[in-house]
N, C-alpha and C positions, 0 to 999 in steps of 0.2 A: 623193240617197241613194247611199253607195258601198258594192259589194257586195265579199266576197272571192271569186274565183272557184276559186281553188285556193293552198294554203300550199305552199310549195316545201321551205321548211325552220323546223321548231321554232317557228312561229308567229312567226316573226320575219322570214323573206322571203316575198313572196305575190305573187300578181296579183290585182290590183284593177280591179274596171269602177266606174267612177264613176255611173253611170245602170242601169237595170235594163234600160231600154228601149235601151240601146246594144249596139252586138255585139262580137265580138272586136277588131277594128280599134282600139277605143278604150281596150283593157287595157293596164294598167302595172304593170310589175314594181317593187315598192315594199320598202322595208328599214323595218323598224321598230326602236325603239331598245331594247325591250323586247317580251317575248311579249306579245301583245293576242288576245283571244280574238275570233272572229267574230262573235258576239253583240255586243260590245265595240264594234267597228268600226260596224257597223251602227247604233249608235247615234250614231255620230259626224258631225261635219259636216266638210266636205273640209278646214276652216280645224284643225279640231281633229287631223285624221289628219295633215297637213304638219307639225304641231307634235310628231309623235309620230316621224316618220321622215323617210325621204328618197326620193323618187321617183328610179327607178335609169335606165328607161327604157320607151318606146314599145314592146310586142310586136310589133306590125307594122313598126317602123322597124328593129328587132331582127332579126324574120324575113326582110324585104324585104335586109337586110346580107348575112345568111347566105345567100339562095340565091344573090346575087352570088358570093358568095366559093367555095361550094361547087360553082357550076356552072363558074369556071375550075379548080378543082381536078381535078372529074372529065372536062372537056374533055381535060384533058391527058394523061388515063392509059386505058390499055386496058384495064379490067375485063373478064374473060372469064365472060361470064353461062353459065357450063356448068351453075352449080346454081344456078338462078333464086330457091329462098328465100335462099340466103347472100346472094346478090346484093341481094335485095330489102330483107333484114334491114340487110346493111352499108351500104348508101345511106341508111337512115332514122338509122342509130346515126351514121355520120358526120355528116349534119346536125345531132342532138343536140351531139354532141361541138362541133363547130362555136360552134354556139347559147352554149353553156356559156363557150366560150373568151371568144365576142365581149362576152359578159355579164361577163366578168373584166376585160377590157380596158375596156369601159365604166367598171366599177366603181374600178377602178384610176385611171383618167384624172381622176375626179372627185374623188379622194383617199380612195375608201371602201375601205380596203385591208382592214379587216375582213371586208366580203362577198366579196371575192376569196379571201381567205383560207378563209371559210365554203363557198366552193363548191369548191375544192382539197380541202379538208378531206370533205366531205361530198357528193362529184360525183356519184355512182352514184344514192344516193338522191334528189338534186336531178334529176340526166338523166330519173329513173323519173318523180317526179311532173311535170317540164315535159314528159315526152313524153305522160302521160297528159292532162295539158292540150290537148297539141296534139291528139291522137285525138278529145278530147272535145269542144274548141271552135272547134277547125280543119279539122275533117275529114280530115285527115292518114291516117285510118285507109283511106279509099278510095284510097290506093296502094298500100296493102299487101294480102298475099294473104292467107287465113284462117291458114296455116300460120305467118307472120310475124306476122299479130295475135294468136295464142295465146301467142306466146311473149313480144311487148310488153307483153302486159297480164297476164302472170305476171310478179311481180316478182322474184324471185329468178330465173327465166331471163333477165329483162332484164337485171339487175343482171351476170349471169354471162357473157354477151354483150357487154355494154356493156366491162368490164374487160377483153376480151380486145382490143377494138378501142383503147379508153383507152391499153394499155399502150406500144401501138405508136406512138398519137400524142402523146404526152403530152412532146415535146420542145418546145422553142422554136417555129423556123418549119418546118409541115407540110410537107414534099417530096412528089415524086411516089413515090418510092422507099418512104415511111412508109406511104401508102396503100394502096400496093399489096402490100406486107407485110404491114399489118393486114388486107387484105381475103383473102389467101388462109391466113393462120392462121385466121381465122375460117370459110373455106371446107375447113378439114383437121380443127376442131372439130366441122362439122356431117357430115363422113364417119365420125369416130369417135363420133358420139352415135348 
């Protein structure tokens, strides 16, 4: 039995788990050709599901790739953690941004340009849904302090801060200076709130 763990967008982009007894490590990001409800998916066989869409990537593989890229980017930068809340939030939002960028790259490489377009067009909402999935299924909440959890669990606040980070990092290649500028801008917004 296949279970919908979380819809990322409009009942066409979802995170699926092949067996209820499996853990998050087996989850797959899946694209359905049309909107399909959770009830319909629960009744489908794996073959029927594959006939109604395409598997994009395994979530664990995606996260492992992003962790490597994130570490490499952060290791090159001296982010001054003078505001721990901003520092903690920025690290998390940067990770989400890199995960969605990697997901777009995977979609493009497989000729799934519609998915890459959906992510670009609805990035903030998809980022929020993916974030909630990580908090609930992968225990990412354990790395975030309570103030940051309050922000990332509030959709409006999450989107507000995600946009600030995204605006600075929405260029082609993410450079050291882009990350430093995005972090400084996020710190400034904390001072002003």
